[in-house]
C-alpha positions in Angstrom: 10.7 4.5 0.4 9.8 1.2 -1.1 13.7 -0.2 -1.8 14.0 0.8 2.6 10.4 -1.0 3.1 12.5 -4.0 1.4 16.0 -3.5 2.9 14.1 -3.3 6.6 11.7 -6.0 6.0 13.0 -8.3 2.9 10.0 -11.0 1.9 8.1 -10.0 4.8 6.9 -6.5 2.2 5.7 -6.8 -1.4 5.8 -3.2 -3.0 3.9 -2.7 -6.3 3.2 0.7 -8.0 0.0 -0.3 -10.2 -1.3 2.2 -12.5 -5.3 2.4 -12.3 -5.6 3.4 -15.9 -3.5 0.7 -17.7 -3.0 -2.4 -15.2 -6.1 -4.5 -15.2 -8.1 -4.2 -12.2 -9.9 -7.0 -12.0 -7.1 -8.5 -9.6 -7.9 -5.8 -7.1 -11.4 -5.3 -6.7 -11.2 -3.6 -3.7 -8.7 -1.2 -4.5 -11.1 0.1 -7.6 -14.5 -0.1 -5.2 -12.8 2.1 -3.1 -11.4 4.5 -5.9 -15.0 4.4 -7.1 -16.0 5.6 -3.6 -13.4 8.2 -2.4 -13.4 10.0 -5.6 -10.3 9.0 -7.4 -8.0 10.1 -4.4 -4.2 8.7 -5.7 -1.9 7.2 -5.0 -3.5 4.9 -2.5 -1.3 2.9 -0.2 -3.2 -0.9 0.9 -1.0 -3.0 3.3 -2.0 -6.7 2.9 -4.6 -6.2 1.4 -5.7 -3.5 3.3 -6.4 -0.3 2.5 -5.0 2.0 4.5 -5.7 6.0 3.6 -4.9 7.7 0.2 -1.2 8.0 0.5 -0.5 11.8 0.0 2.0 12.5 2.4 2.1 9.4 4.3 5.3 8.8 5.5 8.0 6.0 6.5 7.1 6.2 9.9 3.2 6.1 9.2 4.2 3.1 7.2 6.3 1.2 10.0 3.7 1.2 13.0 0.7 -0.1 10.0 3.4 -2.8 9.3 4.4 -3.3 13.2 0.7 -3.6 14.5 0.6 -6.2 11.9 3.0 -8.6 12.8 5.6 -8.0 10.9 9.6 -7.7 12.9 12.4 -5.4 11.1 14.8 -8.0 9.8 
């Protein structure tokens, strides 16, 4: 899905997969706090630092809807 989003939105989006066990979570304080409160429900989808919801079952169209609400336009 990340490849399709990059193709459609180009440099407007940045996709990063974070391993919450191995990566340095100091960069992602809001994510770490959310995971503690929600009981580590993974995967987690964020858009421009905004936590959307746990990503299990999230569809491409739901992500596109969030991006368009933020004003991003397909390339």
